[in-house]
PyMOL Python script that loads the backbone (N, CA, C, O; Angstrom):
from pymol import cmd

cmd.read_pdbstr("""\
ATOM      1  N   MET A   1      32.109 -37.227 166.084  1.00  0.00           N
ATOM      2  CA  MET A   1      32.905 -37.260 167.626  1.00  0.00           C
ATOM      3  C   MET A   1      34.409 -37.291 167.497  1.00  0.00           C
ATOM      4  O   MET A   1      34.863 -37.796 166.471  1.00  0.00           O
ATOM      5  N   THR A   2      35.111 -36.891 168.264  1.00  0.00           N
ATOM      6  CA  THR A   2      36.442 -36.978 168.634  1.00  0.00           C
ATOM      7  C   THR A   2      36.427 -38.125 170.147  1.00  0.00           C
ATOM      8  O   THR A   2      35.643 -38.171 171.095  1.00  0.00           O
ATOM      9  N   THR A   3      37.724 -38.988 169.801  1.00  0.00           N
ATOM     10  CA  THR A   3      38.005 -40.038 171.790  1.00  0.00           C
ATOM     11  C   THR A   3      39.111 -39.218 171.719  1.00  0.00           C
ATOM     12  O   THR A   3      39.910 -38.957 170.819  1.00  0.00           O
ATOM     13  N   VAL A   4      38.962 -38.808 173.060  1.00  0.00           N
ATOM     14  CA  VAL A   4      40.618 -38.282 173.553  1.00  0.00           C
ATOM     15  C   VAL A   4      40.747 -38.584 174.832  1.00  0.00           C
ATOM     16  O   VAL A   4      39.720 -38.431 175.493  1.00  0.00           O
ATOM     17  N   GLU A   5      41.745 -38.990 175.428  1.00  0.00           N
ATOM     18  CA  GLU A   5      41.986 -39.583 176.631  1.00  0.00           C
ATOM     19  C   GLU A   5      42.083 -38.009 177.437  1.00  0.00           C
ATOM     20  O   GLU A   5      42.494 -37.182 176.623  1.00  0.00           O
ATOM     21  N   VAL A   6      41.896 -37.576 178.392  1.00  0.00           N
ATOM     22  CA  VAL A   6      42.250 -36.708 179.428  1.00  0.00           C
ATOM     23  C   VAL A   6      42.920 -36.813 180.657  1.00  0.00           C
ATOM     24  O   VAL A   6      42.421 -37.679 181.377  1.00  0.00           O
ATOM     25  N   LEU A   7      43.999 -36.152 181.199  1.00  0.00           N
ATOM     26  CA  LEU A   7      44.661 -36.428 182.204  1.00  0.00           C
ATOM     27  C   LEU A   7      44.531 -34.975 183.398  1.00  0.00           C
ATOM     28  O   LEU A   7      44.904 -33.835 183.124  1.00  0.00           O
ATOM     29  N   TYR A   8      44.021 -35.335 184.483  1.00  0.00           N
ATOM     30  CA  TYR A   8      43.555 -34.211 185.316  1.00  0.00           C
ATOM     31  C   TYR A   8      45.123 -33.962 186.743  1.00  0.00           C
ATOM     32  O   TYR A   8      45.447 -35.009 187.302  1.00  0.00           O
ATOM     33  N   PHE A   9      45.715 -32.979 187.068  1.00  0.00           N
ATOM     34  CA  PHE A   9      46.405 -32.737 187.740  1.00  0.00           C
ATOM     35  C   PHE A   9      45.647 -31.862 188.770  1.00  0.00           C
ATOM     36  O   PHE A   9      44.574 -31.333 188.479  1.00  0.00           O
ATOM     37  N   ALA A  10      46.389 -31.689 190.297  1.00  0.00           N
ATOM     38  CA  ALA A  10      46.062 -30.872 191.374  1.00  0.00           C
ATOM     39  C   ALA A  10      44.704 -30.569 191.303  1.00  0.00           C
ATOM     40  O   ALA A  10      43.860 -31.431 191.058  1.00  0.00           O
ATOM     41  N   SER A  11      44.427 -29.340 191.511  1.00  0.00           N
ATOM     42  CA  SER A  11      42.862 -29.344 191.750  1.00  0.00           C
ATOM     43  C   SER A  11      41.854 -29.548 190.664  1.00  0.00           C
ATOM     44  O   SER A  11      40.664 -29.404 190.946  1.00  0.00           O
ATOM     45  N   LEU A  12      42.288 -29.935 189.207  1.00  0.00           N
ATOM     46  CA  LEU A  12      41.429 -30.645 188.349  1.00  0.00           C
ATOM     47  C   LEU A  12      40.969 -31.923 188.754  1.00  0.00           C
ATOM     48  O   LEU A  12      39.801 -32.262 188.563  1.00  0.00           O
ATOM     49  N   ARG A  13      41.805 -32.655 189.297  1.00  0.00           N
ATOM     50  CA  ARG A  13      41.887 -34.081 189.372  1.00  0.00           C
ATOM     51  C   ARG A  13      40.815 -33.751 190.809  1.00  0.00           C
ATOM     52  O   ARG A  13      39.715 -34.295 190.716  1.00  0.00           O
ATOM     53  N   ASP A  14      40.970 -33.212 191.644  1.00  0.00           N
ATOM     54  CA  ASP A  14      40.267 -33.197 192.975  1.00  0.00           C
ATOM     55  C   ASP A  14      38.497 -32.725 191.915  1.00  0.00           C
ATOM     56  O   ASP A  14      37.370 -33.120 192.212  1.00  0.00           O
ATOM     57  N   ALA A  15      38.665 -32.325 191.393  1.00  0.00           N
ATOM     58  CA  ALA A  15      37.366 -31.758 190.881  1.00  0.00           C
ATOM     59  C   ALA A  15      36.446 -32.704 190.665  1.00  0.00           C
ATOM     60  O   ALA A  15      35.379 -32.968 191.218  1.00  0.00           O
ATOM     61  N   ALA A  16      37.272 -33.357 189.407  1.00  0.00           N
ATOM     62  CA  ALA A  16      36.969 -34.475 188.288  1.00  0.00           C
ATOM     63  C   ALA A  16      36.542 -35.557 189.162  1.00  0.00           C
ATOM     64  O   ALA A  16      35.602 -36.301 188.883  1.00  0.00           O
ATOM     65  N   GLY A  17      37.231 -35.638 190.205  1.00  0.00           N
ATOM     66  CA  GLY A  17      37.199 -37.238 191.069  1.00  0.00           C
ATOM     67  C   GLY A  17      37.934 -38.087 190.635  1.00  0.00           C
ATOM     68  O   GLY A  17      38.135 -39.091 191.318  1.00  0.00           O
ATOM     69  N   VAL A  18      38.513 -37.942 189.449  1.00  0.00           N
ATOM     70  CA  VAL A  18      39.531 -39.410 188.684  1.00  0.00           C
ATOM     71  C   VAL A  18      40.833 -38.453 188.247  1.00  0.00           C
ATOM     72  O   VAL A  18      40.672 -37.250 188.044  1.00  0.00           O
ATOM     73  N   GLU A  19      41.831 -38.950 188.152  1.00  0.00           N
ATOM     74  CA  GLU A  19      43.162 -38.418 187.389  1.00  0.00           C
ATOM     75  C   GLU A  19      43.120 -38.678 185.882  1.00  0.00           C
ATOM     76  O   GLU A  19      44.006 -38.234 185.151  1.00  0.00           O
ATOM     77  N   ARG A  20      41.893 -39.535 185.326  1.00  0.00           N
ATOM     78  CA  ARG A  20      41.682 -39.290 183.638  1.00  0.00           C
ATOM     79  C   ARG A  20      40.913 -40.084 183.714  1.00  0.00           C
ATOM     80  O   ARG A  20      40.618 -40.851 184.630  1.00  0.00           O
ATOM     81  N   GLU A  21      40.392 -39.891 182.362  1.00  0.00           N
ATOM     82  CA  GLU A  21      39.215 -40.421 181.537  1.00  0.00           C
ATOM     83  C   GLU A  21      39.447 -39.929 179.743  1.00  0.00           C
ATOM     84  O   GLU A  21      40.231 -39.199 179.137  1.00  0.00           O
ATOM     85  N   SER A  22      37.903 -41.085 179.270  1.00  0.00           N
ATOM     86  CA  SER A  22      37.804 -41.121 177.751  1.00  0.00           C
ATOM     87  C   SER A  22      36.620 -40.216 177.682  1.00  0.00           C
ATOM     88  O   SER A  22      35.464 -40.233 178.105  1.00  0.00           O
ATOM     89  N   VAL A  23      37.415 -39.376 176.938  1.00  0.00           N
ATOM     90  CA  VAL A  23      36.325 -38.481 176.652  1.00  0.00           C
ATOM     91  C   VAL A  23      35.728 -38.330 175.055  1.00  0.00           C
ATOM     92  O   VAL A  23      36.577 -38.230 174.169  1.00  0.00           O
ATOM     93  N   GLN A  24      34.991 -38.321 174.860  1.00  0.00           N
ATOM     94  CA  GLN A  24      33.656 -38.141 173.406  1.00  0.00           C
ATOM     95  C   GLN A  24      33.501 -37.165 173.149  1.00  0.00           C
ATOM     96  O   GLN A  24      32.799 -36.614 173.997  1.00  0.00           O
ATOM     97  N   SER A  25      33.921 -36.224 171.979  1.00  0.00           N
ATOM     98  CA  SER A  25      33.183 -34.608 172.122  1.00  0.00           C
ATOM     99  C   SER A  25      33.368 -34.204 170.647  1.00  0.00           C
ATOM    100  O   SER A  25      34.365 -34.524 169.999  1.00  0.00           O
ATOM    101  N   GLY A  26      32.491 -33.586 170.230  1.00  0.00           N
ATOM    102  CA  GLY A  26      32.610 -32.915 168.889  1.00  0.00           C
ATOM    103  C   GLY A  26      32.789 -31.372 168.829  1.00  0.00           C
ATOM    104  O   GLY A  26      32.339 -30.566 168.015  1.00  0.00           O
ATOM    105  N   ALA A  27      33.842 -31.128 170.291  1.00  0.00           N
ATOM    106  CA  ALA A  27      34.724 -29.570 170.288  1.00  0.00           C
ATOM    107  C   ALA A  27      35.553 -29.590 169.188  1.00  0.00           C
ATOM    108  O   ALA A  27      36.348 -30.528 169.133  1.00  0.00           O
ATOM    109  N   ALA A  28      35.555 -28.652 168.160  1.00  0.00           N
ATOM    110  CA  ALA A  28      35.710 -27.889 167.020  1.00  0.00           C
ATOM    111  C   ALA A  28      37.052 -27.557 167.710  1.00  0.00           C
ATOM    112  O   ALA A  28      37.686 -27.283 166.691  1.00  0.00           O
ATOM    113  N   ASP A  29      38.155 -27.346 168.970  1.00  0.00           N
ATOM    114  CA  ASP A  29      39.426 -26.841 169.388  1.00  0.00           C
ATOM    115  C   ASP A  29      39.396 -27.182 171.025  1.00  0.00           C
ATOM    116  O   ASP A  29      38.355 -27.337 171.663  1.00  0.00           O
ATOM    117  N   LEU A  30      40.459 -27.249 171.458  1.00  0.00           N
ATOM    118  CA  LEU A  30      40.883 -27.866 172.854  1.00  0.00           C
ATOM    119  C   LEU A  30      39.957 -27.061 173.824  1.00  0.00           C
ATOM    120  O   LEU A  30      39.307 -27.667 174.676  1.00  0.00           O
ATOM    121  N   ALA A  31      39.872 -25.292 173.666  1.00  0.00           N
ATOM    122  CA  ALA A  31      38.847 -24.477 174.258  1.00  0.00           C
ATOM    123  C   ALA A  31      37.788 -25.033 174.698  1.00  0.00           C
ATOM    124  O   ALA A  31      37.444 -25.182 175.870  1.00  0.00           O
ATOM    125  N   ALA A  32      37.133 -25.421 173.514  1.00  0.00           N
ATOM    126  CA  ALA A  32      35.677 -26.133 173.323  1.00  0.00           C
ATOM    127  C   ALA A  32      35.585 -27.042 174.368  1.00  0.00           C
ATOM    128  O   ALA A  32      34.806 -27.207 175.308  1.00  0.00           O
ATOM    129  N   LEU A  33      36.974 -27.801 173.797  1.00  0.00           N
ATOM    130  CA  LEU A  33      36.991 -29.180 175.127  1.00  0.00           C
ATOM    131  C   LEU A  33      36.899 -29.118 176.871  1.00  0.00           C
ATOM    132  O   LEU A  33      36.446 -29.819 177.775  1.00  0.00           O
ATOM    133  N   TYR A  34      37.696 -27.697 176.704  1.00  0.00           N
ATOM    134  CA  TYR A  34      38.193 -27.787 178.307  1.00  0.00           C
ATOM    135  C   TYR A  34      36.443 -27.291 178.534  1.00  0.00           C
ATOM    136  O   TYR A  34      35.855 -28.128 179.219  1.00  0.00           O
ATOM    137  N   GLU A  35      35.577 -26.156 178.108  1.00  0.00           N
ATOM    138  CA  GLU A  35      34.371 -25.794 178.251  1.00  0.00           C
ATOM    139  C   GLU A  35      33.676 -26.969 178.709  1.00  0.00           C
ATOM    140  O   GLU A  35      33.170 -26.899 179.830  1.00  0.00           O
ATOM    141  N   GLU A  36      33.605 -27.594 178.325  1.00  0.00           N
ATOM    142  CA  GLU A  36      32.785 -28.642 178.276  1.00  0.00           C
ATOM    143  C   GLU A  36      32.957 -29.697 179.341  1.00  0.00           C
ATOM    144  O   GLU A  36      32.210 -30.311 180.102  1.00  0.00           O
ATOM    145  N   LEU A  37      34.336 -29.650 179.062  1.00  0.00           N
ATOM    146  CA  LEU A  37      34.547 -30.767 180.718  1.00  0.00           C
ATOM    147  C   LEU A  37      34.362 -29.559 182.135  1.00  0.00           C
ATOM    148  O   LEU A  37      33.797 -29.654 183.224  1.00  0.00           O
ATOM    149  N   ARG A  38      34.951 -28.724 181.628  1.00  0.00           N
ATOM    150  CA  ARG A  38      34.696 -27.107 183.049  1.00  0.00           C
ATOM    151  C   ARG A  38      33.224 -27.425 183.357  1.00  0.00           C
ATOM    152  O   ARG A  38      32.923 -27.570 184.541  1.00  0.00           O
ATOM    153  N   ARG A  39      32.083 -27.572 182.220  1.00  0.00           N
ATOM    154  CA  ARG A  39      30.740 -27.399 182.892  1.00  0.00           C
ATOM    155  C   ARG A  39      30.550 -28.534 183.664  1.00  0.00           C
ATOM    156  O   ARG A  39      30.368 -28.434 184.877  1.00  0.00           O
ATOM    157  N   ARG A  40      30.583 -30.030 182.865  1.00  0.00           N
ATOM    158  CA  ARG A  40      30.639 -31.313 183.422  1.00  0.00           C
ATOM    159  C   ARG A  40      30.801 -31.280 185.039  1.00  0.00           C
ATOM    160  O   ARG A  40      30.073 -31.496 186.008  1.00  0.00           O
ATOM    161  N   HIS A  41      32.412 -30.819 184.762  1.00  0.00           N
ATOM    162  CA  HIS A  41      32.961 -30.895 186.643  1.00  0.00           C
ATOM    163  C   HIS A  41      33.229 -29.936 187.305  1.00  0.00           C
ATOM    164  O   HIS A  41      33.783 -30.099 188.392  1.00  0.00           O
ATOM    165  N   GLY A  42      32.964 -28.868 186.913  1.00  0.00           N
ATOM    166  CA  GLY A  42      32.870 -27.872 188.130  1.00  0.00           C
ATOM    167  C   GLY A  42      33.734 -27.247 187.730  1.00  0.00           C
ATOM    168  O   GLY A  42      33.320 -26.097 187.872  1.00  0.00           O
ATOM    169  N   PHE A  43      35.112 -27.172 187.124  1.00  0.00           N
ATOM    170  CA  PHE A  43      36.226 -26.223 186.964  1.00  0.00           C
ATOM    171  C   PHE A  43      36.188 -24.996 187.756  1.00  0.00           C
ATOM    172  O   PHE A  43      35.250 -24.225 187.554  1.00  0.00           O
ATOM    173  N   ALA A  44      36.979 -24.737 188.535  1.00  0.00           N
ATOM    174  CA  ALA A  44      36.850 -23.212 189.055  1.00  0.00           C
ATOM    175  C   ALA A  44      37.951 -22.352 187.895  1.00  0.00           C
ATOM    176  O   ALA A  44      37.801 -21.130 187.875  1.00  0.00           O
ATOM    177  N   PHE A  45      38.741 -22.788 187.203  1.00  0.00           N
ATOM    178  CA  PHE A  45      39.598 -21.973 186.589  1.00  0.00           C
ATOM    179  C   PHE A  45      39.092 -22.132 185.222  1.00  0.00           C
ATOM    180  O   PHE A  45      38.833 -23.190 184.648  1.00  0.00           O
ATOM    181  N   ASP A  46      38.938 -20.353 184.571  1.00  0.00           N
ATOM    182  CA  ASP A  46      38.912 -20.400 182.754  1.00  0.00           C
ATOM    183  C   ASP A  46      39.847 -20.911 182.289  1.00  0.00           C
ATOM    184  O   ASP A  46      40.908 -20.808 182.904  1.00  0.00           O
ATOM    185  N   ALA A  47      39.808 -21.620 181.085  1.00  0.00           N
ATOM    186  CA  ALA A  47      40.981 -21.527 180.042  1.00  0.00           C
ATOM    187  C   ALA A  47      42.377 -20.347 180.072  1.00  0.00           C
ATOM    188  O   ALA A  47      43.592 -20.541 180.039  1.00  0.00           O
ATOM    189  N   SER A  48      41.762 -19.408 180.131  1.00  0.00           N
ATOM    190  CA  SER A  48      42.995 -18.612 180.128  1.00  0.00           C
ATOM    191  C   SER A  48      44.316 -18.767 181.540  1.00  0.00           C
ATOM    192  O   SER A  48      45.459 -18.317 181.624  1.00  0.00           O
ATOM    193  N   ARG A  49      43.493 -19.597 182.467  1.00  0.00           N
ATOM    194  CA  ARG A  49      44.525 -19.427 183.595  1.00  0.00           C
ATOM    195  C   ARG A  49      45.182 -20.693 183.147  1.00  0.00           C
ATOM    196  O   ARG A  49      46.394 -20.647 183.360  1.00  0.00           O
ATOM    197  N   LEU A  50      44.770 -21.843 182.580  1.00  0.00           N
ATOM    198  CA  LEU A  50      45.896 -22.585 181.991  1.00  0.00           C
ATOM    199  C   LEU A  50      46.348 -23.361 180.979  1.00  0.00           C
ATOM    200  O   LEU A  50      45.746 -23.098 179.938  1.00  0.00           O
ATOM    201  N   ARG A  51      47.032 -24.075 180.878  1.00  0.00           N
ATOM    202  CA  ARG A  51      47.967 -24.391 179.833  1.00  0.00           C
ATOM    203  C   ARG A  51      47.605 -25.465 179.320  1.00  0.00           C
ATOM    204  O   ARG A  51      46.810 -26.129 179.986  1.00  0.00           O
ATOM    205  N   VAL A  52      48.068 -26.032 177.925  1.00  0.00           N
ATOM    206  CA  VAL A  52      47.099 -27.087 177.759  1.00  0.00           C
ATOM    207  C   VAL A  52      48.110 -27.860 176.978  1.00  0.00           C
ATOM    208  O   VAL A  52      48.903 -27.095 176.429  1.00  0.00           O
ATOM    209  N   ALA A  53      48.466 -29.752 176.628  1.00  0.00           N
ATOM    210  CA  ALA A  53      48.960 -29.896 176.039  1.00  0.00           C
ATOM    211  C   ALA A  53      48.411 -31.308 175.263  1.00  0.00           C
ATOM    212  O   ALA A  53      47.230 -31.630 175.392  1.00  0.00           O
ATOM    213  N   VAL A  54      49.170 -31.973 174.602  1.00  0.00           N
ATOM    214  CA  VAL A  54      48.788 -32.390 173.689  1.00  0.00           C
ATOM    215  C   VAL A  54      49.991 -33.966 173.361  1.00  0.00           C
ATOM    216  O   VAL A  54      50.834 -33.779 172.483  1.00  0.00           O
ATOM    217  N   ASP A  55      49.991 -35.207 173.984  1.00  0.00           N
ATOM    218  CA  ASP A  55      51.285 -36.154 173.397  1.00  0.00           C
ATOM    219  C   ASP A  55      52.259 -35.555 173.846  1.00  0.00           C
ATOM    220  O   ASP A  55      53.353 -35.702 173.303  1.00  0.00           O
ATOM    221  N   GLY A  56      52.083 -34.626 175.089  1.00  0.00           N
ATOM    222  CA  GLY A  56      53.324 -34.292 175.770  1.00  0.00           C
ATOM    223  C   GLY A  56      54.128 -33.085 175.410  1.00  0.00           C
ATOM    224  O   GLY A  56      55.151 -32.731 175.996  1.00  0.00           O
ATOM    225  N   ASP A  57      53.500 -32.410 174.259  1.00  0.00           N
ATOM    226  CA  ASP A  57      54.265 -31.397 174.049  1.00  0.00           C
ATOM    227  C   ASP A  57      52.689 -30.245 174.276  1.00  0.00           C
ATOM    228  O   ASP A  57      51.467 -30.359 174.188  1.00  0.00           O
ATOM    229  N   PHE A  58      53.755 -29.124 174.620  1.00  0.00           N
ATOM    230  CA  PHE A  58      52.335 -27.735 174.728  1.00  0.00           C
ATOM    231  C   PHE A  58      51.591 -27.071 173.325  1.00  0.00           C
ATOM    232  O   PHE A  58      52.234 -26.628 172.374  1.00  0.00           O
ATOM    233  N   ALA A  59      50.083 -27.105 173.414  1.00  0.00           N
ATOM    234  CA  ALA A  59      49.744 -27.341 172.505  1.00  0.00           C
ATOM    235  C   ALA A  59      48.939 -25.826 172.834  1.00  0.00           C
ATOM    236  O   ALA A  59      48.892 -25.324 173.957  1.00  0.00           O
ATOM    237  N   ARG A  60      48.232 -25.136 171.401  1.00  0.00           N
ATOM    238  CA  ARG A  60      47.410 -23.389 171.484  1.00  0.00           C
ATOM    239  C   ARG A  60      46.132 -24.177 171.912  1.00  0.00           C
ATOM    240  O   ARG A  60      45.992 -25.395 172.026  1.00  0.00           O
ATOM    241  N   TRP A  61      45.371 -23.324 172.087  1.00  0.00           N
ATOM    242  CA  TRP A  61      43.967 -23.710 172.440  1.00  0.00           C
ATOM    243  C   TRP A  61      43.278 -23.684 171.420  1.00  0.00           C
ATOM    244  O   TRP A  61      42.215 -24.297 171.326  1.00  0.00           O
ATOM    245  N   SER A  62      43.951 -22.723 170.189  1.00  0.00           N
ATOM    246  CA  SER A  62      42.849 -23.130 168.867  1.00  0.00           C
ATOM    247  C   SER A  62      43.047 -24.161 168.242  1.00  0.00           C
ATOM    248  O   SER A  62      42.525 -24.146 167.127  1.00  0.00           O
ATOM    249  N   ASP A  63      43.707 -25.256 168.552  1.00  0.00           N
ATOM    250  CA  ASP A  63      44.128 -26.696 167.782  1.00  0.00           C
ATOM    251  C   ASP A  63      42.604 -27.808 168.085  1.00  0.00           C
ATOM    252  O   ASP A  63      41.703 -27.853 168.923  1.00  0.00           O
ATOM    253  N   ALA A  64      42.924 -28.429 167.101  1.00  0.00           N
ATOM    254  CA  ALA A  64      41.484 -29.509 167.415  1.00  0.00           C
ATOM    255  C   ALA A  64      42.471 -30.568 168.241  1.00  0.00           C
ATOM    256  O   ALA A  64      43.684 -30.772 168.276  1.00  0.00           O
ATOM    257  N   PRO A  65      41.229 -31.160 168.921  1.00  0.00           N
ATOM    258  CA  PRO A  65      41.445 -32.399 169.391  1.00  0.00           C
ATOM    259  C   PRO A  65      41.645 -33.640 168.731  1.00  0.00           C
ATOM    260  O   PRO A  65      40.560 -34.166 168.483  1.00  0.00           O
ATOM    261  N   ARG A  66      42.481 -34.212 168.407  1.00  0.00           N
ATOM    262  CA  ARG A  66      42.643 -35.703 167.286  1.00  0.00           C
ATOM    263  C   ARG A  66      42.740 -36.839 168.271  1.00  0.00           C
ATOM    264  O   ARG A  66      43.365 -37.103 169.298  1.00  0.00           O
ATOM    265  N   ALA A  67      41.615 -37.525 167.295  1.00  0.00           N
ATOM    266  CA  ALA A  67      41.364 -38.577 167.822  1.00  0.00           C
ATOM    267  C   ALA A  67      42.334 -39.508 168.522  1.00  0.00           C
ATOM    268  O   ALA A  67      43.183 -39.652 167.643  1.00  0.00           O
ATOM    269  N   GLY A  68      42.733 -40.226 169.552  1.00  0.00           N
ATOM    270  CA  GLY A  68      43.607 -40.997 170.501  1.00  0.00           C
ATOM    271  C   GLY A  68      44.491 -40.284 171.119  1.00  0.00           C
ATOM    272  O   GLY A  68      45.256 -40.956 171.811  1.00  0.00           O
ATOM    273  N   SER A  69      44.710 -38.878 171.124  1.00  0.00           N
ATOM    274  CA  SER A  69      45.509 -38.354 171.808  1.00  0.00           C
ATOM    275  C   SER A  69      45.525 -38.049 173.073  1.00  0.00           C
ATOM    276  O   SER A  69      44.383 -37.724 173.401  1.00  0.00           O
ATOM    277  N   GLU A  70      46.129 -38.001 173.800  1.00  0.00           N
ATOM    278  CA  GLU A  70      46.507 -37.445 175.325  1.00  0.00           C
ATOM    279  C   GLU A  70      46.353 -35.866 175.348  1.00  0.00           C
ATOM    280  O   GLU A  70      47.214 -35.178 174.798  1.00  0.00           O
ATOM    281  N   VAL A  71      45.364 -35.340 175.922  1.00  0.00           N
ATOM    282  CA  VAL A  71      45.483 -34.154 176.631  1.00  0.00           C
ATOM    283  C   VAL A  71      45.514 -33.597 178.008  1.00  0.00           C
ATOM    284  O   VAL A  71      44.720 -33.893 178.901  1.00  0.00           O
ATOM    285  N   VAL A  72      46.354 -32.888 178.083  1.00  0.00           N
ATOM    286  CA  VAL A  72      46.566 -32.628 179.725  1.00  0.00           C
ATOM    287  C   VAL A  72      46.007 -31.066 179.512  1.00  0.00           C
ATOM    288  O   VAL A  72      46.046 -30.367 178.500  1.00  0.00           O
ATOM    289  N   PHE A  73      45.519 -30.804 180.721  1.00  0.00           N
ATOM    290  CA  PHE A  73      45.021 -29.441 180.949  1.00  0.00           C
ATOM    291  C   PHE A  73      45.705 -29.230 182.745  1.00  0.00           C
ATOM    292  O   PHE A  73      45.533 -29.939 183.737  1.00  0.00           O
ATOM    293  N   ILE A  74      46.571 -27.836 182.542  1.00  0.00           N
ATOM    294  CA  ILE A  74      47.219 -27.768 183.754  1.00  0.00           C
ATOM    295  C   ILE A  74      47.042 -26.362 184.159  1.00  0.00           C
ATOM    296  O   ILE A  74      47.171 -25.294 183.562  1.00  0.00           O
ATOM    297  N   PRO A  75      46.722 -26.676 185.301  1.00  0.00           N
ATOM    298  CA  PRO A  75      46.146 -25.654 186.237  1.00  0.00           C
ATOM    299  C   PRO A  75      47.567 -24.767 186.968  1.00  0.00           C
ATOM    300  O   PRO A  75      48.708 -25.186 187.161  1.00  0.00           O
ATOM    301  N   PRO A  76      46.999 -23.486 187.247  1.00  0.00           N
ATOM    302  CA  PRO A  76      48.554 -23.075 188.046  1.00  0.00           C
ATOM    303  C   PRO A  76      48.351 -23.876 189.403  1.00  0.00           C
ATOM    304  O   PRO A  76      47.292 -24.227 189.924  1.00  0.00           O
ATOM    305  N   VAL A  77      49.874 -24.099 189.902  1.00  0.00           N
ATOM    306  CA  VAL A  77      50.399 -24.507 191.195  1.00  0.00           C
ATOM    307  C   VAL A  77      50.792 -23.457 191.534  1.00  0.00           C
ATOM    308  O   VAL A  77      51.166 -22.563 190.775  1.00  0.00           O
ATOM    309  N   SER A  78      50.746 -23.404 193.299  1.00  0.00           N
ATOM    310  CA  SER A  78      51.314 -22.942 194.178  1.00  0.00           C
ATOM    311  C   SER A  78      52.686 -23.395 194.878  1.00  0.00           C
ATOM    312  O   SER A  78      52.713 -24.612 195.063  1.00  0.00           O
ATOM    313  N   GLY A  79      53.923 -22.656 195.347  1.00  0.00           N
ATOM    314  CA  GLY A  79      54.985 -23.212 195.480  1.00  0.00           C
ATOM    315  C   GLY A  79      54.654 -22.651 196.939  1.00  0.00           C
ATOM    316  O   GLY A  79      53.998 -21.632 197.158  1.00  0.00           O
ATOM    317  N   GLY A  80      55.210 -23.478 197.883  1.00  0.00           N
ATOM    318  CA  GLY A  80      55.412 -23.127 199.606  1.00  0.00           C
ATOM    319  C   GLY A  80      57.301 -22.746 199.620  1.00  0.00           C
ATOM    320  O   GLY A  80      57.862 -22.443 200.673  1.00  0.00           O
TER     321      GLY A  80
END
""", "prot")
cmd.dss("prot")
cmd.show_as("cartoon", "prot")
cmd.util.cbc("prot")
cmd.orient("prot")
């Protein structure tokens, strides 16, 4: 199991009900981690609609979560 800090923004924050949470996961990659969280919180977006960043840098969905890292899932935003 790997523990990461996950930050949520915009609609993901609204669905999760929190801005951040510490998550323990056995996910092999960031895509699997997101799917775990999507099921838990009922996120509307699938991973293809999001960007992911780890420790402040954009990452690939195929990257493995690293213990102690900060993971951010970035939903599409609408401007006005």
